C-alpha positions as CSV (number, residue, x, y, z in Angstrom):
1,M,279.0,-83.2,194.5
2,A,277.0,-80.1,193.9
3,E,275.3,-79.3,190.6
4,T,276.2,-76.1,188.9
5,K,275.0,-74.1,186.0
6,V,276.8,-71.4,184.0
7,T,274.8,-68.9,181.9
8,K,275.8,-65.7,180.0
9,N,273.3,-62.9,179.6
10,E,274.0,-61.3,176.2
11,I,272.0,-58.2,177.0
12,D,274.2,-56.9,179.9
13,L,277.2,-59.1,179.3
14,K,277.2,-60.6,182.7
15,T,278.0,-64.2,183.6
16,R,275.9,-66.0,186.2
17,Q,276.7,-69.3,187.9
18,T,274.4,-71.2,190.2
19,G,274.8,-74.3,192.3
20,W,274.3,-76.0,195.6
21,D,276.6,-77.4,198.2
22,Y,276.8,-78.3,201.9
23,V,278.7,-77.5,205.0
24,T,279.6,-80.5,207.2
25,F,279.0,-80.3,211.0
26,P,280.6,-83.0,213.1
27,G,278.1,-82.3,215.9
28,G,278.4,-80.3,219.1
29,T,279.5,-77.1,217.4
30,N,277.8,-73.9,216.3
31,L,280.2,-72.8,213.4
32,A,281.5,-74.5,210.3
33,T,283.0,-73.2,207.1
34,K,283.7,-74.4,203.6
35,T,285.3,-73.1,200.4
36,V,283.1,-73.4,197.4
37,T,284.8,-73.3,194.0
38,F,283.1,-71.9,190.9
39,P,282.9,-74.3,188.0
40,T,284.3,-71.5,185.7
41,A,286.5,-68.6,186.9
42,F,285.0,-65.1,186.6
43,P,286.9,-62.2,185.0
44,V,286.3,-60.2,188.2
45,A,285.1,-61.1,191.7
46,P,281.4,-61.7,191.5
47,K,278.5,-60.8,193.8
48,V,277.4,-64.0,195.7
49,L,274.1,-64.8,197.2
50,I,273.4,-67.8,199.4
51,T,270.4,-69.4,201.0
52,P,270.4,-72.2,203.6
53,T,268.1,-75.0,202.4
54,G,267.9,-77.3,205.4
55,Y,270.0,-80.2,206.7
56,K,270.5,-83.9,206.2
57,T,271.7,-86.5,208.7
58,G,273.2,-89.9,207.8
59,G,274.9,-90.3,204.4
60,V,276.4,-87.6,202.2
61,P,273.8,-85.7,200.2
62,T,273.7,-86.2,196.4
63,A,270.9,-83.8,195.4
64,V,269.6,-80.6,196.8
65,S,266.3,-82.4,197.6
66,D,268.2,-84.5,200.2
67,F,268.0,-81.5,202.7
68,T,264.7,-82.4,204.3
69,G,265.5,-81.3,207.8
70,E,263.9,-78.0,208.7
71,Y,265.4,-75.4,211.0
72,G,263.7,-73.8,213.9
73,G,261.9,-74.8,217.1
74,T,264.3,-75.3,220.0
75,G,267.2,-76.5,217.7
76,A,270.0,-74.6,215.9
77,V,268.9,-71.7,213.7
78,P,271.5,-70.9,210.9
79,L,273.0,-67.7,209.9
80,A,275.0,-68.0,206.6
81,V,277.7,-65.6,205.7
82,V,279.9,-65.3,202.5
83,T,283.5,-64.1,202.8
84,D,286.7,-64.2,200.8
85,I,285.0,-63.9,197.4
86,S,287.5,-64.2,194.5
87,T,287.2,-64.9,190.8
88,T,287.4,-68.7,191.5
89,S,285.7,-69.3,194.9
90,F,284.1,-68.0,198.1
91,V,284.0,-69.1,201.7
92,V,280.7,-69.8,203.3
93,S,280.3,-69.9,207.1
94,I,277.2,-71.3,208.8
95,H,276.8,-70.3,212.4
96,S,274.0,-71.2,214.7
97,V,272.3,-68.3,216.5
98,S,270.7,-70.6,219.0
99,G,272.5,-73.8,220.2
100,N,274.8,-76.2,218.5
101,F,274.2,-78.3,215.4
102,G,274.2,-82.0,215.6
103,A,276.2,-84.1,213.2
104,S,274.7,-83.1,209.9
105,Y,275.2,-81.8,206.4
106,N,273.7,-78.3,206.1
107,G,272.7,-77.4,202.5
108,L,272.9,-74.1,200.7
109,V,272.1,-72.9,197.2
110,W,274.2,-70.1,195.7
111,T,274.1,-67.7,192.8
112,A,277.2,-65.7,191.7
113,E,277.2,-63.0,189.0
114,A,279.8,-60.7,187.5
């Protein structure tokens, strides 16, 4: 599963958590979603930033470096959106703005801070 890191900034008393995960596409579709759970609950809903990192076909990814497929060209181009942010999780939706994704794992890195 995804690696995560929790840090606390003593200067501004904010907690930051970072990690990576993936959204699974079965193939032939342009939208998939996944709920990502924070390793530690926040006291209030955090701000969340995500970045798509590429994709992997074949076996389930075990490290962020597994996402070696690059987007672009004539294939699917991702748009990643975060919704439903709570103190314990968020939902990420990855949508192709040009065509359908093939069967793949689409990676993302995330940072949350509150």
